[in-house]
C-alpha positions as CSV (number, residue, x, y, z in Angstrom):
1,M,-131.8,81.4,65.2
2,V,-128.5,80.1,66.9
3,N,-130.3,77.0,69.1
4,L,-132.0,76.3,65.6
5,K,-128.7,75.9,63.9
6,Q,-127.7,73.7,66.8
7,L,-130.0,71.6,66.5
8,F,-129.4,70.7,62.9
9,A,-125.4,70.4,63.5
10,F,-126.6,68.0,66.6
11,D,-129.7,66.4,64.9
12,E,-128.0,62.6,65.3
13,L,-127.7,62.8,68.8
14,L,-131.2,63.8,69.1
15,K,-132.4,60.6,66.8
16,Q,-130.0,58.5,69.0
17,L,-131.5,59.6,72.2
18,I,-134.6,59.0,71.3
19,I,-133.9,56.2,69.9
20,R,-132.4,55.4,73.7
21,D,-135.4,56.3,75.4
22,V,-138.2,54.2,73.9
23,K,-135.7,51.5,74.1
24,L,-135.2,51.9,77.5
25,K,-138.6,51.7,78.2
26,Y,-139.3,48.4,77.5
27,R,-135.9,47.1,78.2
28,R,-136.2,43.1,79.2
29,S,-140.1,43.0,78.6
30,Y,-141.3,39.9,77.3
31,L,-144.5,42.2,75.3
32,G,-142.2,45.0,74.4
33,Y,-143.5,47.9,72.2
34,L,-147.1,46.4,72.4
35,W,-147.5,47.3,75.9
36,S,-147.8,50.4,74.1
37,I,-151.4,49.4,72.7
38,L,-151.9,47.3,75.7
39,N,-151.5,50.2,78.6
40,P,-154.6,52.6,77.0
41,L,-156.3,49.2,76.1
42,M,-156.7,48.0,79.8
43,L,-157.2,51.2,81.6
44,M,-160.1,51.8,78.8
45,V,-161.9,49.2,79.6
46,V,-161.4,49.3,83.4
47,L,-162.9,53.1,83.2
48,V,-165.9,51.9,80.7
49,I,-166.7,49.4,83.3
50,V,-166.2,51.8,86.5
51,F,-168.5,54.9,84.7
52,S,-170.4,52.5,82.4
53,N,-172.5,51.6,85.8
54,L,-171.3,53.4,88.3
55,F,-171.5,57.1,86.4
56,R,-174.2,57.0,83.9
57,F,-173.2,59.5,81.7
58,D,-175.1,59.6,78.2
59,I,-171.9,60.2,75.6
60,P,-172.3,57.9,72.3
61,N,-170.0,55.6,71.8
62,F,-168.1,56.1,75.6
63,P,-165.5,53.5,75.0
64,L,-163.9,55.9,71.9
65,Y,-164.6,58.8,74.1
66,L,-163.0,57.9,76.8
67,I,-159.6,56.6,74.6
68,S,-159.1,59.7,72.9
69,G,-159.0,61.8,75.7
70,Q,-157.0,59.2,77.1
71,V,-154.3,59.3,74.3
72,I,-154.0,63.1,74.0
73,F,-153.7,63.6,77.6
74,N,-151.3,60.8,78.1
75,F,-148.9,62.0,75.5
76,M,-148.6,65.4,77.3
77,V,-148.2,63.4,80.9
78,E,-145.6,61.3,79.6
79,A,-143.8,63.3,77.5
80,T,-143.5,66.0,80.6
81,N,-142.9,63.6,83.2
82,M,-139.9,62.6,81.5
83,S,-138.4,65.9,81.0
84,V,-139.0,66.9,84.6
85,G,-135.2,65.4,85.1
86,S,-134.0,65.6,81.4
87,I,-130.9,68.0,82.8
88,T,-130.3,66.8,86.3
89,G,-130.1,63.2,84.7
90,N,-127.5,63.6,82.0
91,A,-125.0,66.1,84.5
92,S,-122.4,63.8,83.6
93,L,-122.7,64.5,80.0
94,L,-123.2,67.6,79.8
95,K,-119.7,68.3,82.6
96,K,-117.8,66.5,80.4
97,T,-118.1,67.6,76.7
98,Y,-120.5,70.6,75.7
99,V,-123.7,69.8,74.2
100,P,-126.9,71.7,73.5
101,K,-128.8,71.6,77.0
102,Y,-132.6,71.6,75.4
103,I,-131.5,68.4,73.5
104,F,-131.9,66.1,76.3
105,T,-135.5,68.0,76.6
106,L,-136.3,67.6,73.1
107,S,-135.4,64.1,73.3
108,K,-137.7,62.9,75.8
109,V,-140.9,64.7,73.7
110,G,-139.4,63.2,70.8
111,S,-139.6,59.7,72.1
112,S,-142.8,60.0,73.9
113,V,-144.6,61.0,70.1
114,V,-143.1,57.7,69.2
115,N,-145.3,55.8,71.8
116,L,-147.7,57.8,70.7
117,V,-148.2,56.5,67.8
118,F,-148.0,53.2,68.9
119,S,-150.4,54.3,71.2
120,L,-152.8,55.1,68.3
121,G,-153.0,51.2,67.6
122,A,-155.3,51.0,70.7
123,L,-157.8,54.1,69.2
124,L,-157.2,52.2,65.9
125,L,-158.8,49.1,67.5
126,V,-161.8,50.5,69.4
127,M,-162.7,52.7,66.2
128,L,-163.1,49.1,64.6
129,F,-164.4,47.3,67.5
130,T,-167.4,50.0,67.9
131,G,-168.1,50.8,64.3
132,A,-167.0,54.1,64.3
133,T,-166.7,56.6,61.4
134,F,-163.1,56.9,59.4
135,S,-163.8,59.9,57.3
136,W,-161.1,62.0,55.6
137,N,-160.9,64.6,58.8
138,L,-158.7,62.4,60.6
139,L,-155.9,63.6,58.2
140,F,-156.2,66.8,60.4
141,F,-154.8,64.7,63.3
142,P,-150.8,65.9,62.4
143,V,-152.2,69.6,63.0
144,I,-153.4,68.6,66.6
145,L,-150.3,66.5,67.0
146,L,-148.2,69.5,65.9
147,Q,-150.2,72.0,68.5
148,L,-149.9,69.5,71.5
149,L,-146.0,68.6,71.2
150,I,-145.5,72.6,70.6
151,F,-147.6,73.0,73.9
152,S,-145.9,69.7,75.9
153,L,-142.3,71.0,74.4
154,G,-143.2,74.7,75.8
155,I,-144.1,73.3,79.7
156,S,-141.2,70.6,79.9
157,L,-138.2,73.1,79.0
158,F,-140.0,74.7,81.8
159,L,-139.6,72.1,83.9
160,A,-136.6,70.9,82.9
161,A,-135.2,73.8,83.8
162,A,-136.4,74.8,87.3
163,T,-135.5,71.1,88.3
164,V,-131.8,71.7,87.6
165,F,-133.0,74.4,91.0
166,F,-135.6,73.3,93.0
167,R,-135.7,69.3,92.8
168,D,-139.1,69.2,94.8
169,I,-140.9,70.0,91.4
170,Q,-140.1,66.3,90.0
171,Y,-142.5,65.1,92.8
172,L,-144.7,68.1,92.5
173,W,-145.5,67.8,89.0
174,G,-146.7,64.0,89.5
175,V,-149.3,65.4,92.0
176,F,-150.5,68.3,89.4
177,V,-150.9,66.1,86.1
178,S,-153.1,63.7,88.7
179,M,-155.4,66.7,89.8
180,W,-155.2,68.0,86.0
181,M,-156.3,64.8,85.0
182,Y,-160.0,65.0,86.8
183,L,-160.4,68.7,85.7
184,T,-159.8,67.5,82.5
185,P,-163.1,65.9,80.3
186,I,-161.5,62.6,79.6
187,F,-164.0,60.3,81.4
188,Y,-167.1,63.2,82.0
189,P,-168.9,65.0,79.4
190,V,-168.3,68.8,79.4
191,S,-172.0,69.2,80.3
192,I,-171.9,68.3,83.7
193,I,-170.2,71.5,84.7
194,P,-172.4,74.2,85.3
195,E,-172.9,76.5,82.4
196,E,-171.8,79.8,84.2
197,Y,-168.3,78.0,84.8
198,Q,-167.9,76.3,81.6
199,A,-166.1,79.5,80.1
200,L,-163.5,79.6,82.4
201,Y,-163.1,75.8,82.9
202,Q,-162.4,75.4,78.8
203,T,-160.1,78.7,79.3
204,A,-158.0,77.6,82.4
205,N,-157.6,74.0,80.7
206,P,-155.5,74.4,77.8
207,M,-155.9,70.5,77.1
208,Y,-159.3,70.8,76.7
209,W,-159.1,72.5,73.1
210,Y,-156.5,69.4,72.0
211,I,-159.0,66.6,73.2
212,E,-161.7,68.4,71.7
213,Q,-160.0,68.9,68.5
214,F,-159.0,65.0,68.4
215,R,-162.6,63.8,69.4
216,D,-163.6,66.0,66.5
217,I,-162.3,64.0,64.3
218,V,-162.3,60.7,65.8
219,L,-165.3,60.6,66.9
220,Y,-167.4,62.6,65.3
221,A,-166.1,62.6,61.9
222,Q,-165.6,66.5,61.3
223,L,-163.1,69.2,61.3
224,P,-162.3,70.8,64.4
225,N,-163.8,74.4,64.6
226,T,-162.0,77.8,64.0
227,Q,-161.8,78.4,68.1
228,S,-160.4,75.0,69.3
229,I,-158.1,75.5,66.8
230,L,-156.5,79.0,67.5
231,M,-156.9,78.7,71.3
232,G,-155.1,75.3,71.1
233,C,-152.7,77.0,68.3
234,G,-152.1,80.2,70.5
235,L,-151.9,78.3,73.4
236,A,-149.3,75.7,72.1
237,F,-147.3,79.2,71.0
238,I,-147.2,80.7,74.4
239,V,-146.8,77.9,76.4
240,L,-143.3,77.8,74.1
241,I,-142.2,80.9,74.1
242,L,-142.1,81.4,78.2
243,G,-140.6,77.8,78.3
244,A,-138.1,78.9,75.7
245,C,-137.2,82.0,77.5
246,Y,-136.9,80.9,80.8
247,F,-134.5,77.9,80.1
248,N,-132.8,79.8,78.1
249,K,-131.8,82.5,80.6
250,K,-131.3,79.5,83.4
251,Q,-128.7,77.2,81.2
252,N,-125.9,79.2,81.7
253,E,-126.2,78.2,85.5
254,F,-126.9,74.4,85.4
255,I,-123.3,73.8,85.4
256,L,-123.3,75.0,88.9
257,Y,-126.1,73.0,90.8
258,I,-126.5,69.8,88.7
């Protein structure tokens, strides 16, 4: 409750930090925010060419299947990658004045939400180009985004705190998310996993549930099933609680290591 009160007290600082992060990402770029749309589109085109010709998967509307997985997974990757150094990168400010330490991590996740909104423009273009069905089920997206936001924030808080004491995490995390991407059904169907391992595969990979929920409303024009929603919400809050508890326990020691 104390942290929540501090958040409202420093809401203007949070807003300015988010604006700063968004502006810095595209500083001195001619296309600016258009890169948030072009990046997923160009990557999607390359992967569609590769996997449509070299690896034959029987997936209807493969471009939309691919970019819907990309958008969700890339948000988590960007939010956590930016958050890894959110405390160590603001060491000078933390030494000079009192600021709630979690505000820097929260701002990184918040700026990633802004970039996600821009990247949805690429998804919309693919939906229009491929003739996808637009339904009222798309209004369920904020619920999925909230789950993913909470999940990513929990990981980000843990990584930000752990990096203060173990700087190698900022390098190891990049390798880990690369492996995580290939273990997630972004460009291949879950059906290629042997049936006896599918339950383990789904349970061990939290991103599976968020991507499947998103594909249900975007690709199949239906509401996600109850299991996906419950698993997504449950994992999100568990990860947030664990990450927040670790961050809260260690934050008073940050000043000794930054």
